[in-house]
N, C-alpha and C positions, 0 to 999 in steps of 0.2 A: 724868488729871486726876484721880481719886479721885472720879467720880461714881456715886451709888447707881442701881440700876437702875429705880427708879420716878421718876427725875427727868428721864429723858430716852427717847424710844422712836424706832426707826430706820423709816423709811418706804421705800419703792421709791427715791425720789429727793431725800427731805429728812428732816430730823431734828428732831423735836417735842421741845421743849425745856418744861419743866413753870412751874421758877420762874425769875423775872426774876435773880437771884441767879448761876444758872447760865449764864444768858447772858454776863452780866457778866464772870465769872470766865474764860468761853473767850475773851473779845475780849483781856482782860488777858495770858494765857498766849500768843495768837498775837502780840501787839504785843513781848512779849518775846523771843520766838523767831525773830521776821521776820528779823533781822539774822543770824541763823546760818543762816536758809535761804539767804539770799540770796549768804551766802559758800559752801554747798556746791554750790549750783548753778552757780555759777563754776568753780568746782573741777573740777565735772562736764564744763563745757563745754571746759574746757583738756585735760581728759584725753581727752576723745571726740578732738580735735583730733590730738593725738599720736598715737593710735592709727591713725587716719586716714592721717597721714604716713607711719607706719611701713607700712602695710601698702599704700599707693601705691607708695613705693620698693621692697617685694618682688617687687611685679607688674611694676614696672618692670627690676627687676633679672632677674626671671625670662624676660620678653619678651627682655630683651637676649640673653641665654643662648641663647634658641630663636632668634632670628634669625642669631645668628653660628653655630649648629649646622647652620641649614638652606644658610646661605651656603657652609658647608663640604662639604657634601654636594652641592649642587648643581655647586659647583667640581670635586669629584669627579668626578660623572657627566659633565660636560662635558669633563674629561679622559680619562675613559675610553671616551667617546665617538668620541672623536679617534682613540684606540688599539684599537677594536673590532674592527678587522681583523687586529691581532698576536695574538700568542700568549697563554694568559691568565697573569695576572700580579699582582701586588698592585694594580696601578693600573688594572683592570678588572675584575676577578674579580665583583666585589658588582653590577656594569652588567650583565655577562654572566648571571650568575643573576637579576638581575630582567627580563630581558628573556625568557629560558627562561621564566621561571613567569609572566610574563603571557601568553606565547602558551599555555601551559596554560589560564590559566583561560577565554581566549577559544574556545580550543579544546572546553573542557568544555560552554561554553553551546552551541556551533554543532556539535556530532556531526549525523551523517547521523541520518535516524530510521529509514529502511528498507536493505535490501541495494540494492535497485534503484539508491537514490541515489549517483552516483559521482562527483559535481560539488562537493558543498558542503564537501569536506575543506580546510582552510584551509592557504594556501601557509605553510611555516615561514619564518621571517624567517632572516637569514643566518648568525646565530650558532646557530641550530639546526641540527643534521646533518639531511640529506635522509633518510637511512638511520633515523636514531630517527624520524623524521616516518611513515617508511614502515612501521616495526616498530607503531608506535601503530596506525596505519590500520588494518592486516592483522588486531590483535588485537581493535579494535572489529568488524569486520566478520565476524570468526570467532566473537565473542560474539553478535551479532546472528542469524547463522547458528545457533546453538546454542539459542540463546530460541527460534527459531520453528520448531525441528526438535523442540524438546520439548514447543510446545504444538499441535503439529498434531496433528488427531485423525485415526483410523483410515479414515473415511469423506474427508478430504480429501487423504490420501495416496494414496487409489487412484484419485481423480478426478486428479491430476496425473503418476501414472503413465500412465492412458489417453491425458493430453493429451502426454505427452512422445511415447508413440508415434504421435499424430496430427500432434504437430510435424515429427516423422523423413519422414513420409510426405508432408506437403503444403505445409510450409512454404518459401517462395518459390517457389511453383510456381502455386497457385490464387490469383484476385483475390481471394476475399473470405475468406481463410483469416483473417487478422487479425482480422476482424469476430467469428469464431468462438471466439477463445479464452477470451473472457469467459463464454461461456455454458456451464453445465453440463451434463455427461451425466447421464441419466438411466439406470436400470436395464434398465427395457424402455419403449416408448410404449404398447404393448398389454398390459392385465392378462389372466391367464386367463380372467376372468368375462366378457370379450370375445371369447373366442375359441369358435367353435362346438363343441359337446361332443362331435360324431362326429368332427370333426377332431381334438381331443384324445385320442380313444380310439384311433384312427390311427398317432398318435407318441407313444402312452403309454410307449413303450419309449425312448425318446430324451427327453433332459431338456432341456424348454426353456430357453435363454439370453438369447433377445432378441426382440423383437417389435416392427414398425413399420409403418405405414399407407404403402403406394407408391401409383404410379402405373404399369402396367404397360402398354407398347406392343405390339400385335400386330406379329407378323411380317410378314403382308402385309395393307398399308394402313395400318399405325400408328395405329392404332385405338387411345385411352386407354381404360384398363381401370384402375378402383379395384380393388385386392389388398390382403392382408394379406400380408407377409414374415415367416417365421418362422424365426428359427434356432436350431437344437439342436447337438447334439455332433457330429454327422456330416454332416448334411445342412442345406440351405436350403428352405423349404417356400414354393410361391406358394399363396396361399389364398383362392376365394371364397367366401366364407358358410362353406358346410358342406361344398366339393369342395376337393380339392388339386389344383389345376390344374398343378403340374409339381413336381419334386423335384430339387434339383441338390446333388449329392454332392461333397464339397469336394474329393476326389481328381479327378473330372473338370473342377473350374476351373483352365485354363490361363492365366487372365488376368484382371484386371478395369479397364477402361478409364475414365477421367472425363476434362473438358475443363479447360484452364486458365483457365476463363471462370465467372461467379459462379452458373450454372447448376446443379441439382440432377441432371443425367442420369448414371446408371450403365450401363455394358456389362458383362454377364459375358460372357465368352469360353469357351464350353462344347465340350468335346472330343464329336465326333458319331463314334458308332463305326460307327452303319448308317443308311442314307437314311432310315428313318422316326422316327429320334429328332431332336426338338425342337434349333434350333440355337441362337443365342447369345441373351441376355435380356437387354433393353432396359427399365429402369424409371426414374421420376423419386421422389427421395426428397427431403422436406424436411428431414432431421436427417440428411445425406450423412456428414458428418465423424464423427457420433457410431456410424452404422452401420456404415461402413466400418472404424472403430477395434475396433468389437466384432467383425465379422466376420473381419478381419485377427489378430485375437489369439484368437478360440475356433476358427477355421481353421489357426492358424498358417501364414499365408500374406501378411506382410506386404510380401514382396518382388515378389508378381504385382499390386500394385496401380500402374498407370502414369498419369501425367497429360501428357495427350498435347495438339496446337494444330491448329486446323483443322478435323480431321473425323476420326470412327473407323470404320474398316471392322467390318462385321458378315457373319456368316455366317450367312444366313437358314435354310436347312439344305444338307445337304450338295451341292456344285458352283455353288450358290446364292448371290452375294454382294449386298450394298446398302452402305449408308452411313450416319453422324448427321455432318451438318454443323453447326459452330457460329458463332454470331457475334454482334456487340453491336450492341444497338439502343434505343430510348428506354423499351420497355416490353419484358417477357420475354413470348416467344410458343414454341409447341411445333405444328408443322405439317407435313405433308408436302408437298414441293415439288414442281415440274414435272418433274425430272428423275428423282422416285421415292425419293430421299432425306428420311430423316426432317430438319427444317430447326428446329434450336434457336436461339431467340433470346436472350440474355442483356442482362439491365439494366447499361448501360455505367457503371459505377464510375467512370470515370475521366473523365468529361463536364465535373464542377464542380471540376477540380485544374488548377493552374497547371503542371503539369508531366506528361510523359509517363509513361503508367502500363503498365510491361513486366513479365510475369513469365518466367522463365528456366526 
């Protein structure tokens, strides 16, 4: 409009005009251009409607093409589903590929997490060969085994090797064996500091492999005596404080017997070469599986450990025999019976079960 800078000022929301003539000139210019502005607005509205109409038409045509494609695909898959049992052809090839891909995607999200899980493998559909599913299953389990083996520590490996020996001796033979599987074995139950120095000096030439506290039962009267049982490279020592009460060399061991119940009684059958020699050794150990596993490895006598039922005959001395009888009860007991035998009552682990508990 050709206004000078000093004739008006721009505020935030208003224009401040200094002279009346400037205001009148502005109103005259507006009246002159009002008609042109109206025509421009009408043309703009018409153009807007045309653009909107074209856009809606384009969207409708695109939706029509999409629906036509969807109908074509659905018809094709219905036909392929009808012919799914036939040999692969142009009619069912895409459907078969889709089914296989869907199975692999579901299998990826539902793979077994551990080697022990043998039930969560998804059943393959009919269009997926069972041979292929079995190959995938074997590959996955081999991969899990490989990861486990590579991640295992030397200490864990040694534990598993001991557990394998224990399993070969006691599995399906002794009642409380399943409860012992999860309990780790220790290197020893008695440290050398807890063994009397006099005893250590007596067996210093033999390397101590394992020690455990036990209850020894006298051969005459079966009186319980707390003892320490020390395993060395060549013999087992029964120790009372500073005294070695008995030495049992591994070469003189002709057998080791335990019951099939949940007690901790162990009977060492020892060869008696003369009448003055002590007979079989009867002990009770709270760590039976650990102790016998260590003993079988140290003495290399896994085959002499026997699990028996009913009773175990013991030789008190040459020509004199007795027995250890076993039974189940509500609470564990060990006492001398009226018939002179050692009676061992084990806790009945099967009393709360709804099925018979049998150990072969």
